[in-house]
C-alpha positions as CSV (number, residue, x, y, z in Angstrom):
1,X,19.7,11.0,-2.2
2,X,23.2,10.9,-0.5
3,X,23.2,14.7,-0.1
4,X,19.8,14.6,1.7
5,X,21.1,11.8,3.9
6,X,24.0,14.0,4.9
7,X,21.5,16.8,5.7
8,X,19.4,14.3,7.8
9,X,22.6,13.1,9.6
10,X,23.6,16.7,10.4
11,X,20.1,18.0,11.4
12,X,18.0,15.0,12.5
13,X,15.1,17.3,13.4
14,X,14.8,18.7,9.8
15,X,11.5,17.2,8.7
16,X,11.8,18.9,5.3
17,X,14.9,16.8,4.5
18,X,13.0,13.6,5.4
19,X,10.1,14.8,3.2
20,X,12.3,15.6,0.3
21,X,14.1,12.3,0.5
22,X,10.7,10.4,0.8
23,X,9.4,12.2,-2.2
24,X,12.6,11.7,-4.2
25,X,12.6,7.9,-3.5
26,X,9.0,7.7,-4.7
27,X,9.8,9.3,-8.2
28,X,9.9,7.1,-11.3
29,X,13.4,8.4,-12.2
30,X,14.8,7.4,-8.8
31,X,13.1,4.0,-8.9
32,X,14.6,3.4,-12.4
33,X,18.0,4.3,-11.1
34,X,17.7,2.0,-8.1
35,X,16.4,-0.8,-10.3
36,X,19.4,-0.5,-12.6
37,X,21.9,-0.5,-9.7
38,X,20.4,-3.5,-7.8
39,X,22.1,-6.2,-9.9
40,X,25.5,-4.7,-9.1
41,X,24.7,-3.5,-5.5
42,X,22.3,-6.1,-3.9
43,X,22.5,-4.4,-0.5
44,X,21.2,-1.2,-2.0
45,X,17.5,-2.4,-1.8
46,X,17.5,-3.0,1.9
47,X,19.3,0.3,2.6
48,X,16.8,2.2,0.6
49,X,13.9,0.3,2.3
50,X,15.4,1.3,5.7
51,X,15.5,5.0,4.7
52,X,12.0,4.9,3.4
53,X,10.7,3.3,6.6
54,X,12.6,5.8,8.7
55,X,11.3,8.8,6.6
56,X,7.8,7.5,6.7
57,X,7.8,7.1,10.5
58,X,9.3,10.6,11.1
59,X,6.8,12.2,8.7
60,X,3.9,10.1,9.9
61,X,4.6,11.1,13.5
62,X,4.7,14.8,12.6
63,X,1.7,14.9,10.2
64,X,-0.1,11.7,9.4
65,X,-2.0,11.9,6.1
66,X,-3.8,9.5,3.6
67,X,-1.4,10.7,0.9
68,X,1.7,9.8,2.9
69,X,0.5,6.3,3.8
70,X,-0.7,5.6,0.3
71,X,2.7,6.7,-1.1
72,X,4.5,4.4,1.4
73,X,2.2,1.5,0.4
74,X,3.0,2.2,-3.3
75,X,6.6,2.0,-2.4
76,X,6.2,-1.3,-0.7
77,X,4.3,-2.6,-3.8
78,X,7.1,-1.4,-6.0
79,X,9.6,-3.3,-3.9
80,X,7.4,-6.5,-4.0
81,X,6.8,-6.3,-0.3
82,X,3.1,-7.1,-0.3
83,X,3.5,-9.7,2.4
84,X,4.5,-6.8,4.7
85,X,2.2,-4.3,3.2
86,X,-1.0,-6.2,4.1
87,X,-0.5,-6.1,7.9
88,X,0.8,-2.5,7.6
89,X,-2.3,-1.4,5.7
90,X,-4.7,-3.4,8.0
91,X,-3.5,-1.5,11.1
92,X,-3.9,1.8,9.3
93,X,-7.6,1.0,8.7
94,X,-8.3,1.5,12.4
95,X,-8.0,4.6,14.6
96,X,-6.3,4.7,18.0
97,X,-9.6,3.5,19.6
98,X,-9.7,0.5,17.2
99,X,-12.7,2.0,15.3
100,X,-12.8,0.7,11.7
101,X,-12.2,3.5,9.2
102,X,-14.5,2.1,6.5
103,X,-14.3,5.3,4.3
104,X,-10.6,5.0,3.6
105,X,-11.4,3.4,0.2
106,X,-8.1,4.0,-1.5
107,X,-6.3,2.3,1.3
108,X,-8.8,-0.5,1.4
109,X,-8.3,-1.1,-2.4
110,X,-4.5,-1.3,-1.7
111,X,-5.2,-3.8,1.0
112,X,-7.0,-6.0,-1.4
113,X,-4.1,-5.7,-3.9
114,X,-1.6,-6.5,-1.1
115,X,-3.6,-9.6,0.0
116,X,-3.9,-10.7,-3.6
117,X,-0.2,-10.4,-4.4
118,X,0.9,-11.7,-1.0
119,X,-1.2,-14.8,-1.8
120,X,0.5,-15.2,-5.1
121,X,3.9,-14.8,-3.5
122,X,3.0,-17.5,-0.9
123,X,1.7,-19.8,-3.7
124,X,5.1,-19.4,-5.5
125,X,6.8,-20.2,-2.2
126,X,4.8,-23.4,-2.0
127,X,2.8,-22.3,1.0
128,X,-0.7,-23.1,-0.3
129,X,-2.7,-22.9,2.9
130,X,-1.4,-19.4,3.7
131,X,-1.8,-18.4,0.1
132,X,-5.4,-19.4,0.1
133,X,-6.0,-17.6,3.4
134,X,-4.7,-14.4,1.8
135,X,-6.7,-14.8,-1.4
136,X,-9.9,-15.5,0.6
137,X,-9.3,-12.5,2.7
138,X,-8.9,-10.4,-0.6
139,X,-12.2,-11.7,-1.8
140,X,-14.0,-10.9,1.5
141,X,-12.5,-7.4,1.7
142,X,-13.5,-6.7,-1.9
143,X,-17.1,-7.8,-1.0
144,X,-17.0,-5.6,2.1
145,X,-15.8,-2.6,0.0
146,X,-18.5,-3.1,-2.5
147,X,-21.2,-3.1,0.3
148,X,-19.6,0.0,1.8
149,X,-19.5,1.8,-1.5
150,X,-23.1,0.9,-2.2
151,X,-24.2,2.2,1.2
152,X,-22.1,5.4,0.8
153,X,-23.5,6.0,-2.6
154,X,-27.1,5.3,-1.5
155,X,-26.6,7.8,1.4
156,X,-25.3,10.4,-1.0
157,X,-21.8,10.4,0.7
158,X,-19.8,10.0,-2.5
159,X,-19.0,12.7,-5.0
160,X,-19.6,11.7,-8.6
161,X,-15.9,11.5,-9.4
162,X,-15.2,9.4,-6.3
163,X,-18.0,7.1,-7.2
164,X,-16.6,6.6,-10.7
165,X,-13.1,6.1,-9.4
166,X,-14.0,3.7,-6.7
167,X,-16.4,1.6,-8.8
168,X,-13.7,1.5,-11.6
169,X,-11.2,0.2,-9.0
170,X,-13.7,-2.3,-7.8
171,X,-14.1,-3.6,-11.4
172,X,-10.4,-3.8,-11.9
173,X,-10.0,-5.8,-8.7
174,X,-12.8,-8.1,-9.7
175,X,-11.0,-8.8,-12.9
176,X,-7.8,-9.4,-11.0
177,X,-9.5,-12.0,-8.7
178,X,-11.1,-13.6,-11.8
179,X,-7.7,-14.3,-13.3
180,X,-7.3,-17.0,-10.6
181,X,-10.9,-18.2,-11.0
182,X,-11.9,-16.5,-7.7
183,X,-15.2,-14.7,-7.4
184,X,-15.1,-11.1,-6.3
185,X,-16.9,-11.8,-3.1
186,X,-16.9,-14.6,-0.5
187,X,-19.0,-17.6,-1.6
């Protein structure tokens, strides 16, 4: 990671160095290493977060992709940053003309997860009104996803493997919401 940082410092226009560092920081081995170092180096987490955000912004500006944004969201989840992930994801569900991108199902599922976990974090922080708002939003979004999936499936817009994957993710999120006694759709 440090060598890549040196390359980035020397050649700030080198997108490949940003990409390599972004990918490295998303590997399980690197995450394990960071996790083991955090108790002894508490400032490491914010430093790595800054690098990830910088790398994401550089790469996203050069070549935005679903894979890139999903990996960045996964990083935020790993760092327990769901409270920040929810608004980040929400803005990514709209294009530059504010048109809703309903077909970005993998990102929408991550949005439900971010809302759910942010709600739990707010509950733990003794902020019940905000927590319930996030949890209600998770319910509503999952209901909207189910409707969109049904419509896409009925119109023949989903491949069989996509249908299985998305309906499987829907079932998992319904179970997650049920752990709190929440129905999977707005009542």
